[in-house]
C-alpha positions in Angstrom: 0.0 0.0 0.0 2.9 2.4 0.7 3.8 2.5 -2.9 0.4 3.4 -4.3 -1.3 5.5 -1.6 -0.5 8.2 0.9 -2.2 7.4 4.2 -3.6 10.1 6.5 -5.1 9.2 9.8 -8.0 11.1 11.3 -9.7 10.7 14.7 -13.2 12.0 15.4 -15.5 11.8 18.4 -17.7 8.7 18.3 -20.7 7.4 20.2 -21.6 7.8 23.8 -22.2 4.7 25.8 -25.5 5.0 27.7 -26.8 1.5 27.9 -23.8 -0.2 29.5 -22.6 1.7 32.6 -19.3 -0.2 32.7 -18.8 -0.1 29.0 -15.9 2.5 29.3 -12.8 2.4 31.4 -13.4 5.5 33.4 -16.8 7.2 33.3 -20.1 6.5 31.6 -19.9 9.9 29.9 -16.6 9.1 28.2 -16.6 9.5 24.4 -15.1 6.8 22.1 -12.8 7.9 19.4 -13.5 6.7 15.8 -10.3 6.2 13.8 -10.6 6.9 10.1 -7.8 6.3 7.6 -7.8 8.2 4.3 -5.8 6.7 1.4 -5.0 9.1 -1.4 -3.5 7.8 -4.6 0.0 9.1 -5.1 -0.4 9.3 -8.9 -3.7 11.2 -8.7 -4.2 14.0 -11.2 -3.8 17.6 -10.3 -6.4 19.2 -10.3 -8.5 16.2 -9.4 -11.3 15.6 -12.0 -14.8 16.5 -11.0 -16.1 12.9 -11.7 -13.5 11.2 -9.4 -14.7 8.7 -6.9 -14.6 9.0 -3.1 -14.9 5.5 -1.6 -16.2 5.3 2.0 -15.8 1.8 3.5 -16.3 0.0 6.8 -14.8 -3.4 7.3 -16.6 -6.4 8.6 -15.8 -7.6 12.2 -15.2 -11.2 11.0 -12.0 -10.3 9.2 -9.0 -8.2 10.2 -8.7 -4.9 8.4 -5.3 -5.7 7.2 -6.7 -8.4 4.9 -8.8 -5.8 3.0 -6.0 -3.2 2.3 -4.2 -5.2 -0.5 -7.6 -5.7 -2.3 -7.9 -1.9 -2.8 -4.5 -1.6 -4.5 -4.4 -4.8 -6.5 -8.1 -5.2 -7.4 -10.2 -2.1 -6.9 -7.8 0.7 -7.6 -6.1 -0.9 -10.6 -9.4 -2.1 -12.1 -10.9 1.4 -11.9 -7.7 2.9 -13.3 -7.7 0.6 -16.2 -11.3 1.7 -17.0 -10.2 5.4 -16.8 -12.1 6.0 -13.6 -10.2 8.2 -11.2 -10.2 7.7 -7.4 -10.0 10.8 -5.3 -9.6 8.9 -2.0 -10.6 5.8 -0.1 -11.7 6.4 3.5 -12.0 3.6 5.9 -13.9 3.9 9.2 -12.7 1.4 11.8 -14.9 0.1 14.6 -14.3 2.1 17.8 -15.2 -0.9 20.0 -12.6 -3.3 18.7 
């Protein structure tokens, strides 16, 4: 992935736990943090075409997220590029409770 994409990590406030009083480490009012990774193609055109795709993706909890990342580069991104479809970025929201 390092050769095709530039990765930027974002963290935003996530859900409040109200149903489970002991669901957080300290206080019930604690806010989880949602990690989001943004993958931007290194060879993207400048300026980015208006019809470029932004792909927003959430992984399933049955598979580790590392198993999906090679699929973007080898299958999804290369397949779209061969069809002359430009990708602006791929954003992945990871589960905050895992």
